[in-house]
Structures are given as C-alpha cells and as structure tokens.
FIGUVEX-589868 format. One record per residue: residue number from 1; x, z, y of N, C-alpha, C in turn; residue in three letters. Coordinates in steps of 0.001 Angstrom, whole numbers. Each point is the difference from the previous one (the first is absolute). Example, Ala and Ser with C-alpha at 12.3 -4.5 7.8 and 13.67 -1.06 7.14 Angstrom:
! FIGUVEX-589868
<atom><dovex>1</dovex><n_east>13190</n_east><n_up>7800</n_up><n_north>-5690</n_north><ca_east>-890</ca_east><ca_up>0</ca_up><ca_north>1190</ca_north><c_east>900</c_east><c_up>0</c_up><c_north>1200</c_north><zakol>Ala</zakol></atom>
<atom><dovex>2</dovex><n_east>-350</n_east><n_up>-720</n_up><n_north>1050</n_north><ca_east>820</ca_east><ca_up>60</ca_up><ca_north>1190</ca_north><c_east>-770</c_east><c_up>730</c_up><c_north>1090</c_north><zakol>Ser</zakol></atom>
END
This chain:
! FIGUVEX-589868
<atom><dovex>1</dovex><n_east>-54862</n_east><n_up>-79922</n_up><n_north>-177110</n_north><ca_east>1329</ca_east><ca_up>42</ca_up><ca_north>557</ca_north><c_east>881</c_east><c_up>854</c_up><c_north>-916</c_north><zakol>Met</zakol></atom>
<atom><dovex>2</dovex><n_east>1267</n_east><n_up>-387</n_up><n_north>-96</n_north><ca_east>956</ca_east><ca_up>787</ca_up><ca_north>-773</ca_north><c_east>630</c_east><c_up>1055</c_up><c_north>899</c_north><zakol>Lys</zakol></atom>
<atom><dovex>3</dovex><n_east>485</n_east><n_up>1069</n_up><n_north>-604</n_north><ca_east>663</ca_east><ca_up>1057</ca_up><ca_north>756</ca_north><c_east>1204</c_east><c_up>-551</c_up><c_north>760</c_north><zakol>Leu</zakol></atom>
<atom><dovex>4</dovex><n_east>691</n_east><n_up>-971</n_up><n_north>-556</n_north><ca_east>1168</ca_east><ca_up>-578</ca_up><ca_north>675</ca_north><c_east>-384</c_east><c_up>-766</c_up><c_north>1266</c_north><zakol>Thr</zakol></atom>
<atom><dovex>5</dovex><n_east>-1266</n_east><n_up>-382</n_up><n_north>152</n_north><ca_east>-474</ca_east><ca_up>-728</ca_up><ca_north>1177</ca_north><c_east>-508</c_east><c_up>914</c_up><c_north>1110</c_north><zakol>Asp</zakol></atom>
<atom><dovex>6</dovex><n_east>-130</n_east><n_up>1282</n_up><n_north>-287</n_north><ca_east>-549</ca_east><ca_up>950</ca_up><ca_north>959</ca_north><c_east>1009</c_east><c_up>261</c_up><c_north>1117</c_north><zakol>Leu</zakol></atom>
<atom><dovex>7</dovex><n_east>-416</n_east><n_up>-135</n_up><n_north>1262</n_north><ca_east>912</ca_east><ca_up>324</ca_up><ca_north>1106</ca_north><c_east>358</c_east><c_up>1493</c_up><c_north>-9</c_north><zakol>Pro</zakol></atom>
<atom><dovex>8</dovex><n_east>1185</n_east><n_up>312</n_up><n_north>480</n_north><ca_east>434</ca_east><ca_up>1402</ca_up><ca_north>56</ca_north><c_east>-966</c_east><c_up>831</c_up><c_north>840</c_north><zakol>His</zakol></atom>
<atom><dovex>9</dovex><n_east>-206</n_east><n_up>1220</n_up><n_north>-448</n_north><ca_east>-840</ca_east><ca_up>984</ca_up><ca_north>700</ca_north><c_east>-1449</c_east><c_up>-439</c_up><c_north>169</c_north><zakol>Arg</zakol></atom>
<atom><dovex>10</dovex><n_east>-472</n_east><n_up>-831</n_up><n_north>-911</n_north><ca_east>-1403</ca_east><ca_up>-405</ca_up><ca_north>-20</ca_north><c_east>-624</c_east><c_up>563</c_up><c_north>-1268</c_north><zakol>Thr</zakol></atom>
<atom><dovex>11</dovex><n_east>-1071</n_east><n_up>738</n_up><n_north>149</n_north><ca_east>-650</ca_east><ca_up>603</ca_up><ca_north>-1169</ca_north><c_east>-873</c_east><c_up>-1017</c_up><c_north>-715</c_north><zakol>Ala</zakol></atom>
<atom><dovex>12</dovex><n_east>-14</n_east><n_up>109</n_up><n_north>-1316</n_north><ca_east>-876</ca_east><ca_up>-816</ca_up><ca_north>-849</ca_north><c_east>-360</c_east><c_up>862</c_up><c_north>-1207</c_north><zakol>Ala</zakol></atom>
<atom><dovex>13</dovex><n_east>-781</n_east><n_up>-558</n_up><n_north>-893</n_north><ca_east>-466</ca_east><ca_up>750</ca_up><ca_north>-1163</ca_north><c_east>270</c_east><c_up>-794</c_up><c_north>-1265</c_north><zakol>Phe</zakol></atom>
<atom><dovex>14</dovex><n_east>426</n_east><n_up>680</n_up><n_north>-1034</n_north><ca_east>296</ca_east><ca_up>-651</ca_up><ca_north>-1276</ca_north><c_east>-1285</c_east><c_up>-561</c_up><c_north>-587</c_north><zakol>Val</zakol></atom>
<atom><dovex>15</dovex><n_east>56</n_east><n_up>-1243</n_up><n_north>-413</n_north><ca_east>-1112</ca_east><ca_up>-636</ca_up><ca_north>-694</ca_north><c_east>260</c_east><c_up>37</c_up><c_north>-1502</c_north><zakol>Asp</zakol></atom>
<atom><dovex>16</dovex><n_east>1222</n_east><n_up>-401</n_up><n_north>-405</n_north><ca_east>369</ca_east><ca_up>22</ca_up><ca_north>-1412</ca_north><c_east>1505</c_east><c_up>-158</c_up><c_north>-156</c_north><zakol>Glu</zakol></atom>
<atom><dovex>17</dovex><n_east>494</n_east><n_up>343</n_up><n_north>-1175</n_north><ca_east>1385</ca_east><ca_up>-260</ca_up><ca_north>-388</ca_north><c_east>-57</c_east><c_up>-1039</c_up><c_north>-1111</c_north><zakol>Val</zakol></atom>
<atom><dovex>18</dovex><n_east>712</n_east><n_up>-1094</n_up><n_north>176</n_north><ca_east>-47</ca_east><ca_up>-1095</ca_up><ca_north>-970</ca_north><c_east>875</c_east><c_up>296</c_up><c_north>-1206</c_north><zakol>Leu</zakol></atom>
<atom><dovex>19</dovex><n_east>-564</n_east><n_up>-201</n_up><n_north>-1185</n_north><ca_east>741</ca_east><ca_up>97</ca_up><ca_north>-1260</ca_north><c_east>504</c_east><c_up>-1393</c_up><c_north>-352</c_north><zakol>Asp</zakol></atom>
<atom><dovex>20</dovex><n_east>1288</n_east><n_up>-117</n_up><n_north>-316</n_north><ca_east>558</ca_east><ca_up>-1294</ca_up><ca_north>-382</ca_north><c_east>13</c_east><c_up>-220</c_up><c_north>-1501</c_north><zakol>Leu</zakol></atom>
<atom><dovex>21</dovex><n_east>-245</n_east><n_up>1075</n_up><n_north>-766</n_north><ca_east>-68</ca_east><ca_up>-98</ca_up><ca_north>-1460</ca_north><c_east>-988</c_east><c_up>1041</c_up><c_north>-503</c_north><zakol>Ser</zakol></atom>
<atom><dovex>22</dovex><n_east>-225</n_east><n_up>1</n_up><n_north>-1310</n_north><ca_east>-996</ca_east><ca_up>902</ca_up><ca_north>-593</ca_north><c_east>338</c_east><c_up>1469</c_up><c_north>218</c_north><zakol>Ala</zakol></atom>
<atom><dovex>23</dovex><n_east>1245</n_east><n_up>374</n_up><n_north>-154</n_north><ca_east>407</ca_east><ca_up>1395</ca_up><ca_north>186</ca_north><c_east>1106</c_east><c_up>42</c_up><c_north>1059</c_north><zakol>Asn</zakol></atom>
<atom><dovex>24</dovex><n_east>-367</n_east><n_up>-286</n_up><n_north>1232</n_north><ca_east>946</ca_east><ca_up>-138</ca_up><ca_north>1103</ca_north><c_east>456</c_east><c_up>1369</c_up><c_north>503</c_north><zakol>Asp</zakol></atom>
<atom><dovex>25</dovex><n_east>1238</n_east><n_up>365</n_up><n_north>-301</n_north><ca_east>534</ca_east><ca_up>1319</ca_up><ca_north>347</ca_north><c_east>114</c_east><c_up>197</c_up><c_north>1508</c_north><zakol>Ala</zakol></atom>
<atom><dovex>26</dovex><n_east>356</n_east><n_up>-1049</n_up><n_north>734</n_north><ca_east>137</ca_east><ca_up>142</ca_up><ca_north>1451</ca_north><c_east>-1358</c_east><c_up>217</c_up><c_north>649</c_north><zakol>Ile</zakol></atom>
<atom><dovex>27</dovex><n_east>-996</n_east><n_up>-754</n_up><n_north>-396</n_north><ca_east>-1345</ca_east><ca_up>175</ca_up><ca_north>545</ca_north><c_east>-538</c_east><c_up>1386</c_up><c_north>-337</c_north><zakol>Ala</zakol></atom>
<atom><dovex>28</dovex><n_east>234</n_east><n_up>443</n_up><n_north>-1207</n_north><ca_east>-447</ca_east><ca_up>1341</ca_up><ca_north>-398</ca_north><c_east>678</c_east><c_up>1068</c_up><c_north>850</c_north><zakol>Arg</zakol></atom>
<atom><dovex>29</dovex><n_east>1302</n_east><n_up>-149</n_up><n_north>233</n_north><ca_east>746</ca_east><ca_up>982</ca_up><ca_north>795</ca_north><c_east>-467</c_east><c_up>4</c_up><c_north>1450</c_north><zakol>Arg</zakol></atom>
<atom><dovex>30</dovex><n_east>-292</n_east><n_up>-1171</n_up><n_north>558</n_north><ca_east>-523</ca_east><ca_up>-53</ca_up><ca_north>1362</ca_north><c_east>-1317</c_east><c_up>768</c_up><c_north>106</c_north><zakol>Leu</zakol></atom>
<atom><dovex>31</dovex><n_east>-864</n_east><n_up>-152</n_up><n_north>-993</n_north><ca_east>-1263</ca_east><ca_up>743</ca_up><ca_north>1</ca_north><c_east>252</c_east><c_up>1504</c_up><c_north>-109</c_north><zakol>Arg</zakol></atom>
<atom><dovex>32</dovex><n_east>962</n_east><n_up>387</n_up><n_north>-845</n_north><ca_east>341</ca_east><ca_up>1419</ca_up><ca_north>-147</ca_north><c_east>528</c_east><c_up>588</c_up><c_north>1307</c_north><zakol>Glu</zakol></atom>
<atom><dovex>33</dovex><n_east>683</n_east><n_up>-817</n_up><n_north>796</n_north><ca_east>539</ca_east><ca_up>460</ca_up><ca_north>1278</ca_north><c_east>-1074</c_east><c_up>118</c_up><c_north>1082</c_north><zakol>Leu</zakol></atom>
<atom><dovex>34</dovex><n_east>-1185</n_east><n_up>-534</n_up><n_north>-254</n_north><ca_east>-1095</ca_east><ca_up>145</ca_up><ca_north>953</ca_north><c_east>-550</c_east><c_up>-1288</c_up><c_north>564</c_north><zakol>Gly</zakol></atom>
<atom><dovex>35</dovex><n_east>493</n_east><n_up>-1136</n_up><n_north>-456</n_north><ca_east>-513</ca_east><ca_up>-1288</ca_up><ca_north>467</ca_north><c_east>-1277</c_east><c_up>-318</c_up><c_north>-774</c_north><zakol>Phe</zakol></atom>
<atom><dovex>36</dovex><n_east>-1078</n_east><n_up>672</n_up><n_north>374</n_north><ca_east>-1290</ca_east><ca_up>-189</ca_up><ca_north>-661</ca_north><c_east>-1012</c_east><c_up>-488</c_up><c_north>1031</c_north><zakol>Ile</zakol></atom>
<atom><dovex>37</dovex><n_east>-1046</n_east><n_up>-640</n_up><n_north>-478</n_north><ca_east>-1002</ca_east><ca_up>-597</ca_up><ca_north>886</ca_north><c_east>-535</c_east><c_up>1011</c_up><c_north>1002</c_north><zakol>Ala</zakol></atom>
<atom><dovex>38</dovex><n_east>-3</n_east><n_up>-413</n_up><n_north>1276</n_north><ca_east>-533</ca_east><ca_up>823</ca_up><ca_north>1070</ca_north><c_east>1027</c_east><c_up>877</c_up><c_north>702</c_north><zakol>Gly</zakol></atom>
<atom><dovex>39</dovex><n_east>1199</n_east><n_up>108</n_up><n_north>-548</n_north><ca_east>1026</ca_east><ca_up>860</ca_up><ca_north>604</ca_north><c_east>600</c_east><c_up>-680</c_up><c_north>1236</c_north><zakol>Glu</zakol></atom>
<atom><dovex>40</dovex><n_east>186</n_east><n_up>762</n_up><n_north>1051</n_north><ca_east>562</ca_east><ca_up>-516</ca_up><ca_north>1258</ca_north><c_east>1509</c_east><c_up>-190</c_up><c_north>-149</c_north><zakol>Arg</zakol></atom>
<atom><dovex>41</dovex><n_east>514</n_east><n_up>-1145</n_up><n_north>467</n_north><ca_east>1439</ca_east><ca_up>-284</ca_up><ca_north>-57</ca_north><c_east>465</c_east><c_up>-614</c_up><c_north>1315</c_north><zakol>Val</zakol></atom>
<atom><dovex>42</dovex><n_east>1286</n_east><n_up>142</n_up><n_north>261</n_north><ca_east>625</ca_east><ca_up>-710</ca_up><ca_north>1112</ca_north><c_east>1492</c_east><c_up>-119</c_up><c_north>-264</c_north><zakol>Glu</zakol></atom>
<atom><dovex>43</dovex><n_east>602</n_east><n_up>-1029</n_up><n_north>568</n_north><ca_east>1448</ca_east><ca_up>-174</ca_up><ca_north>-88</ca_north><c_east>605</c_east><c_up>716</c_up><c_north>1192</c_north><zakol>Ile</zakol></atom>
<atom><dovex>44</dovex><n_east>863</n_east><n_up>962</n_up><n_north>-285</n_north><ca_east>615</ca_east><ca_up>813</ca_up><ca_north>1042</ca_north><c_east>1271</c_east><c_up>-668</c_up><c_north>532</c_north><zakol>Val</zakol></atom>
<atom><dovex>45</dovex><n_east>794</n_east><n_up>-559</n_up><n_north>-906</n_north><ca_east>1269</ca_east><ca_up>-632</ca_up><ca_north>395</ca_north><c_east>441</c_east><c_up>-953</c_up><c_north>-1094</c_north><zakol>Ala</zakol></atom>
<atom><dovex>46</dovex><n_east>1014</n_east><n_up>-792</n_up><n_north>328</n_north><ca_east>589</ca_east><ca_up>-923</ca_up><ca_north>-981</ca_north><c_east>1508</c_east><c_up>60</c_up><c_north>125</c_north><zakol>Ala</zakol></atom>
<atom><dovex>47</dovex><n_east>668</n_east><n_up>-256</n_up><n_north>-1098</n_north><ca_east>1455</ca_east><ca_up>17</ca_up><ca_north>-16</ca_north><c_east>582</c_east><c_up>-1112</c_up><c_north>861</c_north><zakol>Gly</zakol></atom>
<atom><dovex>48</dovex><n_east>1292</n_east><n_up>102</n_up><n_north>320</n_north><ca_east>614</ca_east><ca_up>-953</ca_up><ca_north>931</ca_north><c_east>299</c_east><c_up>-1382</c_up><c_north>-580</c_north><zakol>Pro</zakol></atom>
<atom><dovex>49</dovex><n_east>229</n_east><n_up>-98</n_up><n_north>-1293</n_north><ca_east>406</ca_east><ca_up>-1280</ca_up><ca_north>-592</ca_north><c_east>-1146</c_east><c_up>-601</c_up><c_north>-798</c_north><zakol>Phe</zakol></atom>
<atom><dovex>50</dovex><n_east>-632</n_east><n_up>-1014</n_up><n_north>554</n_north><ca_east>-1114</ca_east><ca_up>-630</ca_up><ca_north>-686</ca_north><c_east>-1239</c_east><c_up>866</c_up><c_north>-38</c_north><zakol>Gly</zakol></atom>
<atom><dovex>51</dovex><n_east>-57</n_east><n_up>989</n_up><n_north>895</n_north><ca_east>-1128</ca_east><ca_up>934</ca_up><ca_north>69</ca_north><c_east>-252</c_east><c_up>668</c_up><c_north>-1346</c_north><zakol>Ala</zakol></atom>
<atom><dovex>52</dovex><n_east>1059</n_east><n_up>359</n_up><n_north>-674</n_north><ca_east>-94</ca_east><ca_up>616</ca_up><ca_north>-1323</ca_north><c_east>783</c_east><c_up>1305</c_up><c_north>4</c_north><zakol>Glu</zakol></atom>
<atom><dovex>53</dovex><n_east>-514</n_east><n_up>1095</n_up><n_north>-480</n_north><ca_east>-1356</ca_east><ca_up>223</ca_up><ca_north>-495</ca_north><c_east>-979</c_east><c_up>267</c_up><c_north>1140</c_north><zakol>Pro</zakol></atom>
<atom><dovex>54</dovex><n_east>-1284</n_east><n_up>85</n_up><n_north>-360</n_north><ca_east>-1040</ca_east><ca_up>369</ca_up><ca_north>952</ca_north><c_east>-281</c_east><c_up>1491</c_up><c_north>-155</c_north><zakol>Leu</zakol></atom>
<atom><dovex>55</dovex><n_east>-115</n_east><n_up>697</n_up><n_north>1104</n_north><ca_east>-423</ca_east><ca_up>1398</ca_up><ca_north>-32</ca_north><c_east>-1500</c_east><c_up>3</c_up><c_north>219</c_north><zakol>Leu</zakol></atom>
<atom><dovex>56</dovex><n_east>-740</n_east><n_up>383</n_up><n_north>-1040</n_north><ca_east>-1456</ca_east><ca_up>-86</ca_up><ca_north>-1</ca_north><c_east>-586</c_east><c_up>1398</c_up><c_north>-88</c_north><zakol>Val</zakol></atom>
<atom><dovex>57</dovex><n_east>-986</n_east><n_up>269</n_up><n_north>840</n_north><ca_east>-694</ca_east><ca_up>1279</ca_up><ca_north>-56</ca_north><c_east>-1357</c_east><c_up>-199</c_up><c_north>-645</c_north><zakol>Gln</zakol></atom>
<atom><dovex>58</dovex><n_east>-249</n_east><n_up>789</n_up><n_north>-1043</n_north><ca_east>-1286</ca_east><ca_up>13</ca_up><ca_north>-705</ca_north><c_east>-543</c_east><c_up>1405</c_up><c_north>149</c_north><zakol>Val</zakol></atom>
<atom><dovex>59</dovex><n_east>-1117</n_east><n_up>132</n_up><n_north>687</n_north><ca_east>-487</ca_east><ca_up>1347</ca_up><ca_north>280</ca_north><c_east>1019</c_east><c_up>717</c_up><c_north>870</c_north><zakol>Gly</zakol></atom>
<atom><dovex>60</dovex><n_east>541</n_east><n_up>1128</n_up><n_north>-497</n_north><ca_east>1002</ca_east><ca_up>758</ca_up><ca_north>746</ca_north><c_east>1387</c_east><c_up>-106</c_up><c_north>-627</c_north><zakol>Phe</zakol></atom>
<atom><dovex>61</dovex><n_east>179</n_east><n_up>-911</n_up><n_north>-942</n_north><ca_east>1261</ca_east><ca_up>-140</ca_up><ca_north>-726</ca_north><c_east>638</c_east><c_up>-1346</c_up><c_north>323</c_north><zakol>Thr</zakol></atom>
<atom><dovex>62</dovex><n_east>1330</n_east><n_up>3</n_up><n_north>89</n_north><ca_east>733</ca_east><ca_up>-1233</ca_up><ca_north>288</ca_north><c_east>839</c_east><c_up>-418</c_up><c_north>-1198</c_north><zakol>Arg</zakol></atom>
<atom><dovex>63</dovex><n_east>30</n_east><n_up>-1312</n_up><n_north>-240</n_north><ca_east>761</ca_east><ca_up>-575</ca_up><ca_north>-1107</ca_north><c_east>797</c_east><c_up>-1189</c_up><c_north>504</c_north><zakol>Phe</zakol></atom>
<atom><dovex>64</dovex><n_east>1171</n_east><n_up>-209</n_up><n_north>-572</n_north><ca_east>772</ca_east><ca_up>-1213</ca_up><ca_north>247</ca_north><c_east>-311</c_east><c_up>-967</c_up><c_north>-1132</c_north><zakol>Ala</zakol></atom>
<atom><dovex>65</dovex><n_east>-498</n_east><n_up>-1170</n_up><n_north>350</n_north><ca_east>-362</ca_east><ca_up>-1013</ca_up><ca_north>-991</ca_north><c_east>759</c_east><c_up>-1288</c_up><c_north>261</c_north><zakol>Leu</zakol></atom>
<atom><dovex>66</dovex><n_east>407</n_east><n_up>-638</n_up><n_north>-1071</n_north><ca_east>537</ca_east><ca_up>-1350</ca_up><ca_north>132</ca_north><c_east>-1136</c_east><c_up>-939</c_up><c_north>367</c_north><zakol>Arg</zakol></atom>
<atom><dovex>67</dovex><n_east>324</n_east><n_up>-1084</n_up><n_north>650</n_north><ca_east>-1035</ca_east><ca_up>-946</ca_up><ca_north>427</ca_north><c_east>-763</c_east><c_up>-582</c_up><c_north>-1192</c_north><zakol>Arg</zakol></atom>
<atom><dovex>68</dovex><n_east>676</n_east><n_up>-198</n_up><n_north>-1108</n_north><ca_east>-667</ca_east><ca_up>-546</ca_up><ca_north>-1188</ca_north><c_east>-1045</c_east><c_up>992</c_up><c_north>-529</c_north><zakol>Val</zakol></atom>
<atom><dovex>69</dovex><n_east>268</n_east><n_up>1279</n_up><n_north>100</n_north><ca_east>-982</ca_east><ca_up>1018</ca_up><ca_north>-417</ca_north><c_east>-1147</c_east><c_up>74</c_up><c_north>997</c_north><zakol>Glu</zakol></atom>
<atom><dovex>70</dovex><n_east>333</n_east><n_up>22</n_up><n_north>1287</n_north><ca_east>-1026</ca_east><ca_up>80</ca_up><ca_north>1039</ca_north><c_east>-917</c_east><c_up>-1221</c_up><c_north>-15</c_north><zakol>Ala</zakol></atom>
<atom><dovex>71</dovex><n_east>514</n_east><n_up>-1141</n_up><n_north>-426</n_north><ca_east>-806</ca_east><ca_up>-1209</ca_up><ca_north>-57</ca_north><c_east>-1120</c_east><c_up>55</c_up><c_north>-1023</c_north><zakol>Gly</zakol></atom>
<atom><dovex>72</dovex><n_east>49</n_east><n_up>957</n_up><n_north>-898</n_north><ca_east>-1065</ca_east><ca_up>147</ca_up><ca_north>-1004</ca_north><c_east>-1191</c_east><c_up>779</c_up><c_north>528</c_north><zakol>Arg</zakol></atom>
<atom><dovex>73</dovex><n_east>158</n_east><n_up>669</n_up><n_north>1126</n_north><ca_east>-1080</ca_east><ca_up>820</ca_up><ca_north>562</ca_north><c_east>-823</c_east><c_up>-863</c_up><c_north>947</c_north><zakol>Val</zakol></atom>
<atom><dovex>74</dovex><n_east>-1262</n_east><n_up>-188</n_up><n_north>-320</n_north><ca_east>-932</ca_east><ca_up>-767</ca_up><ca_north>827</ca_north><c_east>-749</c_east><c_up>977</c_up><c_north>898</c_north><zakol>Arg</zakol></atom>
<atom><dovex>75</dovex><n_east>-222</n_east><n_up>-419</n_up><n_north>1254</n_north><ca_east>-602</ca_east><ca_up>879</ca_up><ca_north>998</ca_north><c_east>-1265</c_east><c_up>-583</c_up><c_north>574</c_north><zakol>Leu</zakol></atom>
<atom><dovex>76</dovex><n_east>-757</n_east><n_up>875</n_up><n_north>621</n_north><ca_east>-1126</ca_east><ca_up>-392</ca_up><ca_north>847</ca_north><c_east>133</c_east><c_up>785</c_up><c_north>1291</c_north><zakol>Arg</zakol></atom>
<atom><dovex>77</dovex><n_east>-520</n_east><n_up>-524</n_up><n_north>1073</n_north><ca_east>133</ca_east><ca_up>667</ca_up><ca_north>1304</ca_north><c_east>-1049</c_east><c_up>1064</c_up><c_north>219</c_north><zakol>Met</zakol></atom>
<atom><dovex>78</dovex><n_east>-1113</n_east><n_up>-82</n_up><n_north>-688</n_north><ca_east>-1078</ca_east><ca_up>977</ca_up><ca_north>132</ca_north><c_east>-71</c_east><c_up>884</c_up><c_north>-1235</c_north><zakol>Glu</zakol></atom>
<atom><dovex>79</dovex><n_east>-306</n_east><n_up>1284</n_up><n_north>173</n_north><ca_east>-155</ca_east><ca_up>864</ca_up><ca_north>-1181</ca_north><c_east>-1208</c_east><c_up>-416</c_up><c_north>-834</c_north><zakol>Pro</zakol></atom>
<atom><dovex>80</dovex><n_east>56</n_east><n_up>307</n_up><n_north>-1279</n_north><ca_east>-1120</ca_east><ca_up>-292</ca_up><ca_north>-889</ca_north><c_east>-1130</c_east><c_up>966</c_up><c_north>327</c_north><zakol>Val</zakol></atom>
<atom><dovex>81</dovex><n_east>-1189</n_east><n_up>-536</n_up><n_north>192</n_north><ca_east>-1139</ca_east><ca_up>831</ca_up><ca_north>391</ca_north><c_east>-573</c_east><c_up>770</c_up><c_north>-1162</c_north><zakol>Ala</zakol></atom>
END
C-alpha cells in the first residue's frame, strides 16, 4: 500500500521508499527525514483543497508532504519481525 492510500489516523509501517532514478534526491531526502523500513507512520490530517498537503507523523515528528512525495512511500500494516 502507498502512504497516500492509508486512511487518516491509521498506523502502518514503512516498507520502502521508491527511487525513480539512480540518484533520486526526493527519495534520499524522505529517508533522511525518517521514512526508513520499520518506522511507524500515520496520516494526521490533509489540506482542504485536493487533500494536499498531507500531514504525516513519522515516529514523534510531523511533516507536510505533497501527495506525489507521499506516493513514493510503500507501507505494510504489520511491523517487520
């Protein structure tokens, strides 16, 4: 499932961040912000127009992400064992 498909206030866990090119700056930045495998995430809120941006909580930190950025984060519902 993509982060953009996650219902609000539902916890999930990062599986991976998709790279669209060999040196993908956006994917690298998402990982630097904490979107790494096994990290707990949830969508806290969404903007009023087209649900953009998404307010996403990773661990104890919140970020505003555009839907195109959030769509690169793949999730799983269960933590990695």
